C-alpha positions as CSV (number, residue, x, y, z in Angstrom):
1,M,-111.4,118.3,54.9
2,D,-110.0,119.1,58.0
3,T,-105.9,118.8,58.0
4,E,-105.3,118.4,61.9
5,L,-108.5,115.7,62.3
6,C,-106.9,113.4,59.4
7,E,-103.5,113.8,61.1
8,Q,-104.7,112.5,64.4
9,A,-107.1,109.8,62.7
10,D,-103.7,108.8,61.2
11,I,-101.8,109.0,64.3
12,Y,-104.8,107.0,65.5
13,E,-104.6,104.4,63.1
14,Q,-100.4,104.5,63.3
15,V,-100.7,103.5,66.8
16,R,-102.8,100.9,66.4
17,E,-100.7,99.5,63.8
18,A,-98.0,99.4,66.1
19,V,-99.5,98.1,68.7
20,R,-101.2,95.3,66.3
21,Q,-97.2,94.2,65.4
22,A,-95.8,94.3,68.2
23,V,-98.0,91.7,69.4
24,S,-95.5,88.4,69.5
25,D,-96.8,85.1,67.9
26,T,-97.0,83.8,71.1
27,L,-99.6,86.3,72.7
28,A,-101.3,86.5,69.2
29,R,-102.3,83.0,70.1
30,I,-104.1,84.2,73.0
31,A,-105.0,87.5,72.9
32,T,-108.4,87.6,70.3
33,R,-108.8,90.9,68.5
34,D,-111.5,92.1,70.7
35,D,-108.8,92.1,73.4
36,L,-106.9,94.3,71.1
37,N,-109.5,96.7,70.4
38,T,-110.4,96.7,74.2
39,L,-106.6,97.8,74.5
40,L,-106.7,100.3,72.2
41,L,-109.4,101.6,73.6
42,Q,-108.1,101.9,76.7
43,L,-104.7,103.7,75.2
44,M,-106.7,106.1,73.1
45,P,-110.3,105.9,74.2
46,T,-111.7,108.7,71.7
47,P,-110.9,108.2,68.4
48,P,-110.8,111.0,66.1
49,S,-114.2,111.2,64.2
50,P,-113.3,111.5,60.4
51,P,-114.4,114.2,57.9
52,A,-118.2,113.9,56.9
53,T,-119.1,112.0,54.0
54,P,-122.0,111.5,52.3
55,V,-124.5,109.5,53.6
56,S,-125.8,107.3,51.1
57,V,-122.9,105.6,50.6
58,R,-123.9,102.0,49.6
59,L,-121.5,99.3,49.8
60,T,-122.2,95.6,48.1
61,A,-122.5,92.8,50.8
62,R,-118.9,91.6,49.3
63,E,-117.7,95.4,49.7
64,Q,-118.6,95.3,53.3
65,E,-116.9,92.2,54.5
66,I,-113.7,93.4,52.9
67,L,-113.9,96.8,54.6
68,E,-114.4,94.6,58.1
69,R,-111.3,93.0,57.1
70,I,-109.9,96.0,56.3
71,T,-110.5,97.6,59.1
72,A,-109.2,94.6,61.2
73,G,-105.4,95.4,60.0
74,D,-105.7,92.2,57.3
75,S,-103.8,92.7,54.6
76,N,-105.0,92.2,50.8
77,K,-103.7,88.9,50.6
78,V,-105.0,87.4,53.5
79,I,-108.4,88.6,52.6
80,A,-107.8,87.2,49.2
81,R,-107.6,84.3,51.0
82,T,-110.1,84.5,53.5
83,F,-112.8,85.1,50.8
84,D,-111.1,82.5,48.0
85,L,-110.6,85.4,45.9
86,S,-108.0,86.2,43.5
87,L,-105.6,89.4,44.5
88,H,-106.9,91.8,41.6
89,T,-110.3,91.0,42.7
90,V,-109.7,92.4,46.7
91,K,-107.4,95.1,44.6
92,R,-110.4,96.0,42.9
93,H,-113.1,96.0,45.5
94,V,-110.3,98.0,48.0
95,A,-110.8,100.8,45.2
96,N,-114.3,100.8,44.9
97,I,-114.6,100.9,48.7
98,L,-112.2,104.0,48.7
99,T,-114.0,105.9,46.1
100,K,-117.5,105.1,47.8
101,L,-116.4,106.3,50.8
102,G,-114.3,109.2,49.6
103,V,-111.4,108.4,51.2
104,N,-107.8,107.9,50.3
105,S,-106.3,105.5,51.9
106,R,-107.2,102.3,53.6
107,V,-106.1,104.1,57.3
108,Q,-109.0,106.4,56.5
109,A,-111.6,103.7,55.3
110,A,-111.3,101.8,58.7
111,T,-111.5,105.3,60.3
112,W,-114.4,105.7,58.8
113,K,-115.9,102.3,59.8
114,Y,-114.8,102.6,63.3
115,A,-116.7,106.0,63.5
116,R,-119.9,104.5,62.3
117,H,-119.9,101.5,64.4
């Protein structure tokens, strides 16, 4: 695993999270996630590619939905509410996703998804 590449991915996600948190409640009501993603792409046009992972990654439909919410920056609690699941179930899904993708963090999972879509 290329350390510099991982550091770049972490920095990208840290910037994304900082920008997301900086958006006030008022702005958040009028700005969509697409607006935020467009802004982030303008600030950082080329997100770093994550390390190569096996092509045969197979996520269940629910894991794919949860990975989408992770990529959107949702917490486990918000994901649980969204899908009417227990917090424990969401944590289990997140752990399964990280294992299947061969990554160590939600940031790396989101970067993995972003790089492939």
